[in-house]
One Martini backbone bead per residue (centre of mass of N, CA, C, O) as a GRO file, in nm:
protein
  373
    1MET     BB    1   0.748  -0.748  -0.770
    2ASN     BB    2   0.869  -0.675  -0.481
    3PRO     BB    3   0.759  -0.460  -0.235
    4LEU     BB    4   1.041  -0.419  -0.096
    5ARG     BB    5   1.171  -0.252  -0.343
    6THR     BB    6   0.983   0.017  -0.263
    7ILE     BB    7   1.120   0.088  -0.012
    8SER     BB    8   1.212   0.315   0.203
    9PHE     BB    9   1.530   0.405   0.373
   10SER     BB   10   1.422   0.450   0.653
   11PRO     BB   11   1.463   0.415   0.980
   12ARG     BB   12   1.178   0.303   1.041
   13ASN     BB   13   1.182   0.074   0.825
   14MET     BB   14   1.444  -0.066   0.918
   15PHE     BB   15   1.346  -0.126   1.205
   16ARG     BB   16   1.100  -0.297   1.125
   17LEU     BB   17   1.244  -0.511   0.958
   18ALA     BB   18   1.439  -0.612   1.175
   19GLY     BB   19   1.219  -0.699   1.375
   20THR     BB   20   1.076  -0.900   1.186
   21VAL     BB   21   1.317  -1.089   1.133
   22CYS     BB   22   1.367  -1.156   1.425
   23SER     BB   23   1.088  -1.288   1.478
   24ALA     BB   24   1.122  -1.508   1.264
   25PHE     BB   25   1.373  -1.638   1.389
   26ARG     BB   26   1.238  -1.707   1.664
   27SER     BB   27   0.934  -1.814   1.645
   28LEU     BB   28   0.736  -1.701   1.841
   29PRO     BB   29   0.423  -1.636   1.945
   30SER     BB   30   0.528  -1.365   1.954
   31ALA     BB   31   0.538  -1.025   1.794
   32LYS     BB   32   0.632  -0.794   1.615
   33TYR     BB   33   0.570  -0.558   1.426
   34PRO     BB   34   0.478  -0.550   1.111
   35ALA     BB   35   0.582  -0.470   0.785
   36GLY     BB   36   0.314  -0.600   0.668
   37LEU     BB   37   0.012  -0.496   0.492
   38PHE     BB   38  -0.296  -0.687   0.400
   39LEU     BB   39  -0.558  -0.566   0.201
   40GLU     BB   40  -0.933  -0.562   0.147
   41PRO     BB   41  -1.120  -0.338  -0.018
   42SER     BB   42  -1.242  -0.592  -0.180
   43ALA     BB   43  -1.478  -0.884  -0.216
   44ASN     BB   44  -1.541  -0.790  -0.496
   45CYS     BB   45  -1.609  -0.908  -0.830
   46ASN     BB   46  -1.627  -0.883  -1.206
   47LEU     BB   47  -1.513  -1.176  -1.208
   48LYS     BB   48  -1.473  -1.546  -1.329
   49CYS     BB   49  -1.214  -1.711  -1.286
   50THR     BB   50  -1.090  -2.033  -1.344
   51THR     BB   51  -0.849  -2.003  -1.112
   52CYS     BB   52  -1.034  -1.903  -0.885
   53VAL     BB   53  -1.110  -2.001  -0.558
   54THR     BB   54  -1.361  -1.802  -0.497
   55VAL     BB   55  -1.583  -1.887  -0.699
   56ASP     BB   56  -1.639  -2.189  -0.553
   57TYR     BB   57  -1.537  -2.156  -0.217
   58ARG     BB   58  -1.649  -1.904  -0.104
   59THR     BB   59  -1.846  -1.802   0.203
   60ARG     BB   60  -1.795  -1.536   0.272
   61ASN     BB   61  -1.854  -1.223   0.295
   62LYS     BB   62  -1.930  -0.929   0.114
   63GLY     BB   63  -1.738  -0.621   0.058
   64PHE     BB   64  -1.634  -0.296   0.186
   65MET     BB   65  -1.400  -0.104   0.301
   66ASP     BB   66  -1.385   0.123   0.544
   67PHE     BB   67  -1.217   0.419   0.555
   68ASP     BB   68  -1.200   0.469   0.863
   69LYS     BB   69  -1.093   0.182   0.932
   70TYR     BB   70  -0.846   0.199   0.758
   71LYS     BB   71  -0.708   0.441   0.899
   72LYS     BB   72  -0.685   0.305   1.174
   73VAL     BB   73  -0.498   0.062   1.092
   74ILE     BB   74  -0.272   0.228   0.979
   75ASP     BB   75  -0.211   0.381   1.252
   76GLN     BB   76  -0.155   0.120   1.417
   77VAL     BB   77   0.071  -0.022   1.237
   78LYS     BB   78   0.277   0.124   1.052
   79PRO     BB   79   0.385   0.023   0.789
   80ALA     BB   80   0.622  -0.022   0.543
   81TYR     BB   81   0.399  -0.197   0.382
   82LEU     BB   82   0.134  -0.201   0.130
   83VAL     BB   83  -0.140  -0.421   0.033
   84LEU     BB   84  -0.383  -0.404  -0.231
   85GLY     BB   85  -0.616  -0.682  -0.236
   86GLY     BB   86  -0.710  -0.993  -0.217
   87TYR     BB   87  -1.064  -1.120  -0.303
   88GLY     BB   88  -1.073  -0.875  -0.522
   89GLU     BB   89  -1.148  -0.562  -0.660
   90PRO     BB   90  -1.013  -0.270  -0.548
   91THR     BB   91  -1.141  -0.048  -0.751
   92LEU     BB   92  -1.445  -0.082  -0.642
   93ASN     BB   93  -1.363   0.106  -0.433
   94LYS     BB   94  -1.444   0.437  -0.385
   95ARG     BB   95  -1.166   0.474  -0.188
   96TYR     BB   96  -0.904   0.380  -0.332
   97LEU     BB   97  -0.742   0.647  -0.374
   98ASP     BB   98  -0.754   0.735  -0.077
   99MET     BB   99  -0.587   0.503   0.033
  100ILE     BB  100  -0.326   0.573  -0.106
  101ARG     BB  101  -0.289   0.866  -0.012
  102TYR     BB  102  -0.287   0.809   0.293
  103ALA     BB  103  -0.038   0.620   0.293
  104LYS     BB  104   0.158   0.834   0.160
  105LYS     BB  105   0.139   1.042   0.396
  106LYS     BB  106   0.285   0.803   0.582
  107ARG     BB  107   0.524   0.680   0.424
  108ILE     BB  108   0.407   0.432   0.249
  109SER     BB  109   0.441   0.152   0.080
  110VAL     BB  110   0.246   0.089  -0.234
  111LYS     BB  111   0.053  -0.186  -0.333
  112SER     BB  112  -0.136  -0.305  -0.628
  113VAL     BB  113  -0.408  -0.473  -0.754
  114THR     BB  114  -0.540  -0.567  -1.096
  115ASN     BB  115  -0.753  -0.625  -1.387
  116ALA     BB  116  -0.815  -0.342  -1.557
  117THR     BB  117  -1.133  -0.300  -1.618
  118THR     BB  118  -1.193  -0.003  -1.466
  119LEU     BB  119  -1.024   0.158  -1.631
  120ASN     BB  120  -0.921   0.489  -1.727
  121GLU     BB  121  -0.785   0.776  -1.803
  122LYS     BB  122  -0.845   0.928  -1.541
  123MET     BB  123  -0.768   0.703  -1.337
  124ALA     BB  124  -0.475   0.669  -1.436
  125GLU     BB  125  -0.388   0.954  -1.351
  126GLU     BB  126  -0.459   0.920  -1.047
  127ILE     BB  127  -0.274   0.687  -0.985
  128VAL     BB  128  -0.010   0.830  -1.062
  129SER     BB  129  -0.066   1.079  -0.861
  130SER     BB  130  -0.088   0.919  -0.579
  131GLY     BB  131   0.206   0.739  -0.540
  132LEU     BB  132   0.217   0.471  -0.634
  133ASP     BB  133   0.456   0.213  -0.652
  134LEU     BB  134   0.277  -0.057  -0.732
  135LEU     BB  135   0.143  -0.236  -1.024
  136ASN     BB  136  -0.057  -0.526  -1.048
  137ILE     BB  137  -0.123  -0.700  -1.354
  138SER     BB  138  -0.351  -0.911  -1.493
  139LEU     BB  139  -0.236  -1.136  -1.778
  140ASP     BB  140  -0.365  -1.453  -1.908
  141GLY     BB  141  -0.324  -1.338  -2.213
  142ALA     BB  142  -0.241  -1.273  -2.576
  143THR     BB  143  -0.540  -1.337  -2.646
  144LYS     BB  144  -0.872  -1.316  -2.665
  145GLU     BB  145  -0.952  -1.609  -2.637
  146THR     BB  146  -0.785  -1.687  -2.388
  147PHE     BB  147  -0.846  -1.458  -2.190
  148GLU     BB  148  -1.171  -1.490  -2.193
  149LYS     BB  149  -1.170  -1.788  -2.096
  150ILE     BB  150  -1.040  -1.716  -1.815
  151ARG     BB  151  -1.155  -1.411  -1.788
  152VAL     BB  152  -1.459  -1.392  -1.693
  153GLY     BB  153  -1.589  -1.072  -1.811
  154ALA     BB  154  -1.361  -0.984  -1.998
  155ASN     BB  155  -1.193  -0.744  -2.213
  156PHE     BB  156  -0.917  -0.743  -2.389
  157ASP     BB  157  -0.913  -0.465  -2.536
  158ALA     BB  158  -0.970  -0.298  -2.280
  159VAL     BB  159  -0.723  -0.383  -2.110
  160ILE     BB  160  -0.509  -0.289  -2.298
  161ARG     BB  161  -0.596   0.003  -2.302
  162ASN     BB  162  -0.570   0.052  -1.989
  163ILE     BB  163  -0.272   0.001  -1.965
  164GLY     BB  164  -0.198   0.230  -2.153
  165PHE     BB  165  -0.294   0.461  -1.968
  166ILE     BB  166  -0.068   0.426  -1.761
  167VAL     BB  167   0.174   0.466  -1.953
  168GLU     BB  168   0.089   0.753  -2.047
  169ALA     BB  169   0.070   0.892  -1.774
  170LYS     BB  170   0.369   0.864  -1.695
  171LYS     BB  171   0.458   1.041  -1.939
  172LYS     BB  172   0.300   1.295  -1.884
  173PHE     BB  173   0.422   1.327  -1.568
  174GLY     BB  174   0.712   1.203  -1.536
  175ARG     BB  175   0.680   0.901  -1.413
  176ALA     BB  176   0.808   0.601  -1.260
  177LYS     BB  177   0.537   0.592  -1.110
  178PRO     BB  178   0.424   0.310  -1.123
  179ALA     BB  179   0.528   0.017  -1.118
  180LEU     BB  180   0.506  -0.250  -1.355
  181ASN     BB  181   0.316  -0.560  -1.320
  182ILE     BB  182   0.294  -0.823  -1.543
  183ASP     BB  183   0.078  -1.106  -1.479
  184MET     BB  184   0.111  -1.459  -1.539
  185THR     BB  185  -0.085  -1.734  -1.493
  186ILE     BB  186   0.032  -2.059  -1.536
  187PHE     BB  187  -0.128  -2.303  -1.748
  188LYS     BB  188  -0.273  -2.509  -1.975
  189ASP     BB  189  -0.441  -2.263  -2.127
  190ASN     BB  190  -0.151  -2.053  -2.160
  191VAL     BB  191   0.150  -2.155  -2.200
  192HIS     BB  192   0.166  -2.102  -2.521
  193GLU     BB  193   0.162  -1.760  -2.459
  194ILE     BB  194   0.435  -1.657  -2.356
  195PRO     BB  195   0.588  -1.535  -2.592
  196ALA     BB  196   0.349  -1.344  -2.682
  197LEU     BB  197   0.346  -1.175  -2.422
  198ILE     BB  198   0.624  -1.055  -2.447
  199ARG     BB  199   0.567  -0.908  -2.711
  200LEU     BB  200   0.322  -0.742  -2.622
  201CYS     BB  201   0.464  -0.588  -2.393
  202HIS     BB  202   0.677  -0.457  -2.565
  203ASP     BB  203   0.501  -0.323  -2.800
  204ARG     BB  204   0.277  -0.171  -2.600
  205PHE     BB  205   0.455  -0.101  -2.306
  206GLY     BB  206   0.750  -0.167  -2.212
  207VAL     BB  207   0.709  -0.441  -2.038
  208GLN     BB  208   0.782  -0.677  -1.799
  209PRO     BB  209   0.692  -0.984  -1.764
  210VAL     BB  210   0.548  -1.223  -1.538
  211PHE     BB  211   0.561  -1.562  -1.387
  212SER     BB  212   0.306  -1.790  -1.252
  213LEU     BB  213   0.214  -2.051  -1.087
  214PHE     BB  214  -0.039  -2.231  -1.030
  215MET     BB  215  -0.260  -2.257  -0.748
  216LEU     BB  216  -0.420  -2.509  -0.548
  217TYR     BB  217  -0.418  -2.512  -0.267
  218ASP     BB  218  -0.688  -2.724  -0.123
  219LYS     BB  219  -0.774  -2.813  -0.438
  220ASP     BB  220  -0.785  -3.107  -0.630
  221ASP     BB  221  -1.009  -3.027  -0.861
  222LYS     BB  222  -0.768  -2.831  -1.005
  223ARG     BB  223  -0.531  -3.020  -1.112
  224HIS     BB  224  -0.597  -3.021  -1.422
  225LEU     BB  225  -0.458  -2.721  -1.460
  226ALA     BB  226  -0.190  -2.815  -1.416
  227LEU     BB  227   0.118  -2.857  -1.485
  228GLU     BB  228   0.337  -3.051  -1.666
  229ASP     BB  229   0.653  -3.233  -1.671
  230ASP     BB  230   0.705  -3.177  -1.993
  231GLU     BB  231   0.827  -3.118  -2.303
  232LYS     BB  232   0.615  -2.913  -2.398
  233THR     BB  233   0.619  -2.720  -2.154
  234ARG     BB  234   0.920  -2.662  -2.157
  235GLY     BB  235   0.923  -2.539  -2.440
  236TYR     BB  236   0.760  -2.285  -2.373
  237LEU     BB  237   0.948  -2.177  -2.150
  238GLN     BB  238   1.210  -2.168  -2.329
  239GLU     BB  239   1.091  -1.976  -2.542
  240GLY     BB  240   1.054  -1.748  -2.334
  241VAL     BB  241   1.346  -1.712  -2.259
  242ARG     BB  242   1.443  -1.631  -2.547
  243GLU     BB  243   1.258  -1.386  -2.576
  244ALA     BB  244   1.366  -1.229  -2.330
  245GLU     BB  245   1.662  -1.214  -2.429
  246ARG     BB  246   1.598  -1.049  -2.689
  247TYR     BB  247   1.489  -0.793  -2.489
  248GLY     BB  248   1.629  -0.787  -2.204
  249TYR     BB  249   1.439  -0.959  -1.995
  250GLY     BB  250   1.522  -1.040  -1.681
  251SER     BB  251   1.250  -1.093  -1.523
  252SER     BB  252   1.128  -1.288  -1.726
  253ARG     BB  253   1.354  -1.496  -1.720
  254SER     BB  254   1.364  -1.553  -1.417
  255SER     BB  255   1.071  -1.662  -1.378
  256LEU     BB  256   1.099  -1.894  -1.586
  257THR     BB  257   1.344  -2.036  -1.465
  258ILE     BB  258   1.213  -2.098  -1.192
  259ASN     BB  259   0.976  -2.262  -1.309
  260LEU     BB  260   1.159  -2.484  -1.431
  261GLU     BB  261   1.275  -2.575  -1.154
  262VAL     BB  262   0.974  -2.618  -1.003
  263LEU     BB  263   0.778  -2.791  -1.178
  264LYS     BB  264   0.823  -3.078  -1.060
  265MET     BB  265   0.760  -2.984  -0.739
  266LYS     BB  266   0.508  -2.799  -0.702
  267TYR     BB  267   0.278  -3.061  -0.677
  268THR     BB  268   0.475  -3.277  -0.491
  269LYS     BB  269   0.619  -3.135  -0.281
  270LYS     BB  270   0.727  -3.152   0.053
  271VAL     BB  271   0.704  -2.897   0.275
  272THR     BB  272   0.924  -2.841   0.577
  273SER     BB  273   0.989  -2.570   0.604
  274PRO     BB  274   0.960  -2.279   0.739
  275CYS     BB  275   0.717  -2.036   0.829
  276TYR     BB  276   0.700  -1.651   0.839
  277LEU     BB  277   0.434  -1.487   0.781
  278PRO     BB  278   0.306  -1.440   1.087
  279TRP     BB  279   0.563  -1.231   1.134
  280LEU     BB  280   0.566  -1.025   0.882
  281GLY     BB  281   0.238  -1.028   0.845
  282ILE     BB  282  -0.095  -0.894   0.782
  283ASN     BB  283  -0.425  -1.011   0.715
  284LEU     BB  284  -0.726  -0.834   0.579
  285THR     BB  285  -1.032  -0.806   0.549
  286TRP     BB  286  -1.285  -0.588   0.482
  287ASP     BB  287  -1.398  -0.669   0.804
  288GLY     BB  288  -1.115  -0.735   0.988
  289ARG     BB  289  -1.015  -1.017   0.936
  290ALA     BB  290  -0.775  -1.238   1.029
  291PHE     BB  291  -0.504  -1.380   0.826
  292PRO     BB  292  -0.206  -1.544   0.735
  293CYS     BB  293  -0.273  -1.594   0.414
  294CYS     BB  294  -0.361  -1.671   0.084
  295TYR     BB  295  -0.473  -1.968   0.160
  296TYR     BB  296  -0.701  -1.804   0.344
  297TYR     BB  297  -0.970  -1.715   0.164
  298ASP     BB  298  -1.199  -1.816   0.404
  299CYS     BB  299  -1.104  -1.805   0.698
  300GLN     BB  300  -1.020  -2.106   0.822
  301VAL     BB  301  -0.907  -1.917   1.051
  302GLU     BB  302  -0.937  -1.786   1.379
  303LEU     BB  303  -0.782  -1.456   1.487
  304GLY     BB  304  -0.959  -1.206   1.448
  305ASN     BB  305  -1.083  -0.857   1.489
  306VAL     BB  306  -0.957  -0.542   1.436
  307PHE     BB  307  -1.213  -0.363   1.440
  308GLU     BB  308  -1.309  -0.478   1.726
  309GLU     BB  309  -1.020  -0.525   1.903
  310GLY     BB  310  -0.766  -0.452   1.771
  311PHE     BB  311  -0.453  -0.505   1.676
  312GLN     BB  312  -0.286  -0.601   1.931
  313GLN     BB  313  -0.503  -0.809   2.027
  314VAL     BB  314  -0.451  -0.988   1.773
  315TRP     BB  315  -0.150  -1.020   1.701
  316ASN     BB  316  -0.102  -1.107   2.040
  317GLY     BB  317  -0.309  -1.307   2.071
  318GLN     BB  318  -0.404  -1.621   2.137
  319LYS     BB  319  -0.469  -1.721   1.851
  320PHE     BB  320  -0.208  -1.628   1.711
  321GLN     BB  321  -0.010  -1.767   1.903
  322SER     BB  322  -0.113  -2.057   1.857
  323PHE     BB  323  -0.051  -2.062   1.552
  324ARG     BB  324   0.255  -2.011   1.567
  325LYS     BB  325   0.325  -2.247   1.744
  326ALA     BB  326   0.229  -2.469   1.549
  327LEU     BB  327   0.395  -2.380   1.298
  328ALA     BB  328   0.683  -2.400   1.431
  329LYS     BB  329   0.663  -2.705   1.467
  330SER     BB  330   0.449  -2.764   1.215
  331ARG     BB  331   0.279  -2.783   0.925
  332ASP     BB  332   0.114  -3.056   0.991
  333SER     BB  333  -0.072  -2.920   1.220
  334ILE     BB  334  -0.190  -2.770   0.960
  335LYS     BB  335  -0.370  -2.835   0.698
  336ILE     BB  336  -0.307  -2.609   0.491
  337CYS     BB  337   0.007  -2.591   0.552
  338SER     BB  338   0.063  -2.895   0.457
  339VAL     BB  339  -0.004  -2.802   0.128
  340CYS     BB  340   0.210  -2.605   0.101
  341THR     BB  341   0.460  -2.471  -0.158
  342ILE     BB  342   0.579  -2.244   0.013
  343GLU     BB  343   0.912  -2.084   0.031
  344ASP     BB  344   1.183  -1.907   0.211
  345GLU     BB  345   1.498  -1.912   0.102
  346GLY     BB  346   1.615  -1.649   0.189
  347LEU     BB  347   1.571  -1.683   0.496
  348ASN     BB  348   1.690  -1.957   0.529
  349GLN     BB  349   1.975  -1.869   0.450
  350LEU     BB  350   2.017  -1.652   0.659
  351PHE     BB  351   1.978  -1.844   0.907
  352ARG     BB  352   2.201  -2.046   0.837
  353ASN     BB  353   2.433  -1.843   0.848
  354ALA     BB  354   2.391  -1.739   1.142
  355VAL     BB  355   2.437  -2.027   1.285
  356THR     BB  356   2.713  -2.077   1.165
  357VAL     BB  357   2.860  -1.828   1.278
  358CYS     BB  358   2.641  -1.851   1.543
  359PRO     BB  359   2.530  -2.109   1.722
  360PRO     BB  360   2.387  -1.982   1.983
  361LEU     BB  361   2.134  -1.876   1.827
  362LYS     BB  362   1.954  -2.133   1.843
  363LYS     BB  363   1.844  -2.072   2.140
  364MET     BB  364   1.657  -1.818   2.025
  365SER     BB  365   1.499  -2.048   1.865
  366ALA     BB  366   1.216  -2.249   1.724
  367ILE     BB  367   1.369  -2.366   1.508
  368ASP     BB  368   1.420  -2.639   1.289
  369PHE     BB  369   1.727  -2.669   1.138
  370GLY     BB  370   1.696  -2.948   0.998
  371LYS     BB  371   1.475  -2.824   0.782
  372LEU     BB  372   1.704  -2.639   0.618
  373ASN     BB  373   1.870  -2.880   0.459
   0.00000   0.00000   0.00000
């Protein structure tokens, strides 16, 4: 589930979103305050997943985000939505629940990710009571053998139990939130368990799972894990679609259908359309370093440190503006961006429609609209 779907439609949030989209359309070096704030409560993780790029390639220091610094950046940015994620397990931060509560007091929509290994009954109840809007739980296998082979260090039975604690806590307190997103990253080692995962999530939790294709990032030596566009692979995905339809799971069906459509081009297509992420949101490591998006897991570009310099000095500082200017010109001008396979077709279509209806708008934007066709 997209965190945007959990945002309250307050005047402040709508104004922030409108300003952010306008900044993305113009794609100039400077930008309005971002709608999204993506924070890393913990750079430490208790697992060593076979698909995780940080296990083998991250060189930056690990640690936990200081709560006072966290509050300061929340107050400076005042985002419409907050994502507690990054490249570690957020719940390992001792102030994790306080982080959620503080943001909710500021009327900010909050999403968090977790591997669910650290949860227990008490913590599940506290998470539900905290006001968290969306909880994304990674579940990369429907059987103990497959799951524990991929998510090294995790216990399948314990994770299933812990997810159940969240489901039961929501029932106990009569809460609709947090919305639960059970996410399977699909690749060669688990694609055969897609139908079984749908059945598991239905029978144990009553939750629709969603499916994401494994990301290569900038590391070709993990290409052997990526799915092939072959009859066997498509058969597993199509069986998953049928299983989702059997349960009336629209989100599961939609994610699998999209994956079927992009499977052939996911690892081969050269994406040339504009990227808008450095105008839409800001990502911060546990120690305040800014980075453009999830592809920059090791802060491979230096944009500044919000804890040391302040948010505004970083967000529209020379380094961030130079990065935006280069990215607006071409993804090829930045090594990591040149291999990225992510594109925002929603905004691309919105901007195409805008300049079709009002051609003079093109003069207000740095976008090469020829790349949107």
